[in-house]
C-alpha positions, 0 to 999 in steps of 0.5 A: 937277408942272412948277411944282413941279420949276420952283420946286425949281430956282428955290430952287436957282439962287438958293441957287448965287448966294447962296453965290457972291455971299458968297465974292465979298464975302469976308465970311461970315454972323455977320461972321467971317472966313474964310481963304483956301483953297489955289489948289490946294484944300488943307485951310486952315492955321491961323496959328501963333503961337510965342511965344519962350520965356524962357531962364533960364541960371541957372550952377550955383555951382561947388564946388571943395573940395580934399581935406584935405592929408594930411600923409604922412611923407616916404619914408626914403631908401635908406641907401647901404651903408657903405664897407668899412673898409680893413685897417689897415696894421700898423707895420713891425717893424724888427729890433732893432738890433745892438750889433756896428753901433755904434762906440762901445766906451766907450759900450757897455761903460758901466753904465746909460744912454749915448749915440753919435754917428757924425759921418760916418754922421750916425747915433746911438744910445740904449744900456743896459748895452751894448745898443741901446735907442733908434736909430740916428736921423738926426743933423746934428753941427757944420759946417765950421768949428764943428765937433762935438768927439769924445770921451767926455763926461758929461751936464751938465746938461738944459734942457728950453726952452733959448734960445741967446743967442750965436745967438739961437735956441730949442734945445728939450729940450737935453741938455748934455755939453760946454759950448755943445754939446747934443743938442737939436731941430734941422734935419736940413738944415742943420748945427749950431755944434757941437751935434747936431741932433736930430728932435723926437721923438728929442731928446724920447727923449734928453731923458728918457732920459738923466740927469746923468753918462750917458756920451756918446761923439762919434767921427769 
């Protein structure tokens, strides 16, 4: 029995020595490499092999699809309110001229159409059968040294576009009642050389109304 125990003890001692000598040489039976343990007796960790993952950065194609432009009709601009039309002024109605204001007795007494000229008042009238049919309107007679003669005369002739050779001047709508003396369109601010200056409208009226032989009376 003692021999058996001695043999077991010797075998155990041999095994322990064998294990210790194996750890000191760093070789393991079978020639495999043994990883060193944690000095604190912890578990051994296997070496980590971290291979970098290839990154494939493929940018997605950007598709900029603009919405189709719809040609929308422009919004109608609000129309401005129409201005209220101003009332048309009524023409001033002048009272009918009184024959009593006409200083030409011969012209008033003459049948048919006649004319009266008041040199001092710078007025003239057209009459028919003793009644005023036009006027009074402004007139401008001859200047000093070329005064318009006074008296009762008769229309001798009419010239629509007369031109004075003596004064080299136009005399539109000329109605002659004396040689070289006539009603005609002329200045109402500059005295004449004996004629009766009228406005364009008045001279037109005298030209169309007075006829050859019509009485023309001029008073001072």
